[in-house]
N, C-alpha and C positions, 0 to 999 in steps of 0.2 A: 389451640395450635397443634397441628399434626407433626409427628416425628417420622420422617422418611429414612429409609436405609441410606440414601444419598441426600445430603443437605442440598436444598435447591434454592440458592439465592438467584442464580441465573444459569440457564443452559443455552450457550451461544453456539449457533451453527456457523461454520467457517467454510466458505466456498473456495477451493484451492485448485489451481491447474495441476495436472498429474505430474508435471516435471518439476514442480516447486518443492524445495526442501527448506527454504528460508523461513516461511511462515510458521511451520510447526517447531522449528528450532527456537524461534522467538517465543512462541506460546508456552513452551515448556519452562520458560523462566518466570512465568506468571502463575504460580500455583496458589491461588486464593481459596480459602475455605468456602465451600458452598458454591463455587463457580466452576462449571465444567465447559470444556471446549469440544465441539463435535465437528471435526473436519469431514467434508464431502468432496472427493476429487472428481474432476471431469477430464476426459481424455484429451491430451494435446497430440494431434495427429501430425502437425508440422513442427518438428522439434529443433531443426537446425536451419536457420534462414541463410547462413553463409553457404552451406552445401546446396540448399534448394536454389539459391541464386545462380550457382555455378551450373546446375543441371538445366535450369530454364532460361538462363541468359538474362534474368531480371536483376535489378539492383537491390541492395539490402532494404531500402525503403519500401519498394513494391512487395517484396516477400514478407516483410514485417506486417504490412497492412493485411495481406492474405492470412497470415498467422492469426491476427485478431478476429477476422471474419470467421475463421474456423472455430475459434474459441467460443464465440457467441452462440454458434449452432449447438455446441456440446454442453453448454451450461445448464440447459433446462432440466435434463434428467437428474443431474447432480443436486439441483435445488429441490426437485420432487423427493429425492432420496432423503435428504437431511430434514425436510419438513415432517417426515413421518416420526421423528424423535420428539415431536411437540416442543421444539425449541422456543425460547423466549425472545430471541433476537437473531438476525442473520448478519454476519460480517463477511464482506467480500475480501478474500485474500489475494486479490490481483489489483493492479493499479492503472496500467496503461489505458485500459478500456474506459476507466472513469474520467480520464482527462481528454479523451479523444473527441475532436470536434469542438473544443472549447466549451463554453458554458452551455450552448445549445445541445451539443453532443452529450454532455454530462446529464442534462435534464432528460433527454430522450432515453439514454441508457438506464438511468435510475427508474424511469417510469416503466420501462419494459420489465424490469425485475419486480417492481412493486406490484404490477398487475398480476404477477404470478404468485406473490406471497401474501397478497391482501393487506390486512391491517398490521401485519407484523413489522416491527421496527427493523431498520436496515442501516448498516454502516458501509460507506464506500471510502476508498482512499482519498479521492478529491474532496469529498465533503468533510471528512474527518480532519484533513490537513487545513482546510479553510477555517474550520472552527478553532483548531489549535492555534493558528496564527492570529486569529481575532483575539484570543485570550491574552496573547503577548503584546498586542497593540502595535505590531511592527508593520511597515509598508514596503521596505526595501529588502528584497530577498535574493538569494541565489539558490539554484536547484542542481542536484546531482542525480543523474539517471544512468541506467545500464543500457539504454535504448540506442538504436541507430538514429541518425539526424531527424527523420520524420517524427519519431517519438518525442525528441527534444522540442521540436517545433510545436507539437500539440500541447505539451506541458506548458511551454511559454505562453501560448495563446490562452490557455485556461486561466493562468494567474494574471495575465494582462487584463483579461476581460472582467475579472472579479476585483480589480482595483489595486493590484500589487505592482510595484516597479521591480521588474526582474533584471538584476544586474548581470548575472551570468547563468547560463545553463551548461553544465559540464557533463557531456555524454561519454560514457565508457564504451559504447558501441560494441557490446558483447556479441559474440558470433552465434549464440544459440540460447535456447531457454535455460538449459542446464548450466551453460557457461557462466551465467549471471552469478550463481551460487559459488562458483569457483574463482571469483575475482580475488586476487591477492590483496592482503591488508595494505601493503604499500601503495597499491593503485588507488585504493579508497582515500588514503591519507593525501596522496598527491592531488586527487580530485578536490578534496577539501581545501587545500592550499590555493588551487586555481579559483575555487568558488568564493573564497573569502576576500574581504577588503574592508577598508575603513568605512566605506559607504554601504556595507551589507549589514543588516540588522538581524538576520536569521538565515539559516541554511536548512533547506528541505531535501531529503533523500527519497526519491521515488523508486519504484521497482521492488515488489514484495519479496522477490527471491534474492535480493541483495541485503543481507542482514548487517545492520550497523549498530545493533543494540549493545554490543560489547565495546564499541568505540566511541559513539557519540556522547554518552554521558560524561566521559572523561574529557573529550574535546570541548564540551561546553565550558568547563573550568578554564581550559587553555585560551579559548577565543573570547570568553565572557559574553556569549550571545546564545540564544536558543538554537539547538540542533534537533531537527525533527525527522527521525526515521519514519517512513510510511507505516511500518508495522506497529510501532509504538503509538502513533496517532490513531490508527484504527482500533487497537486494543483499548486505548484510553476512551475513545468515543463509544465503543460498544459497552464497556463497563459502566460509564456514566449514564448511557441511555437505559441501562437495566437497573439504575438506582444503586449501583455499587460505587460508592464514593471514597473507598479506601485510598489513602495517600501512600504511594509506593516509593520507597527510597532506592537510589542506586540505578535507576533506569531513566534518569533524565528529569529535567525541570517540569515538563508537562505533567507527569504523574505525581510529582512531589508537590506541586503548587496548585493544580486545578482539578 
């Protein structure tokens, strides 16, 4: 057994939009011995879809779709960048793209990334959330997102197509990429209240720039049902894919139980 200067249980690359501050905030709460996180940012050229809509006369849905198209174009160099670190796994720190177009869109998106990274393992928001929900054995869910309505529609489509009964999709309709991280705590709590119900077995939060890691573990005790932040789901999936099976307390049932 070799001893390295840096213990190497896993070196996980993390692909992050340049406007995103939520993913790294959450990652800093997971300081596991021998596990290192290696973010690689790609430039977001269209940062405020509300202002862009005013300038072009387009509605928020149209601008948001343009935003995603530009993101896909700029991801390739960031992936090439982080691959040079000889990472053991790639985690995608964005989620809207992974739900877009339902199951077919998810498959195409993942294939395009996999073609670039070869045999390297990969974690996406949609895939990680699906596996997390499967562990809990639930079928009736609600979803909270920071997206405009077109984003909510694509999230609903994805979960519908993989066999979940979506009771509510609560969209916060944030005005820009950076505004997502500026969402007041009270707005998140109000969204949880709208998403919950006696017929809801679990609540999922999409949007990686909307950090709920400080809220959802407590709310799980209050609502007595699984609460799944997208960043926690991807962190969990990436760790388990790398053979890191540490049970982590205080960050929600997913990391404590599975």
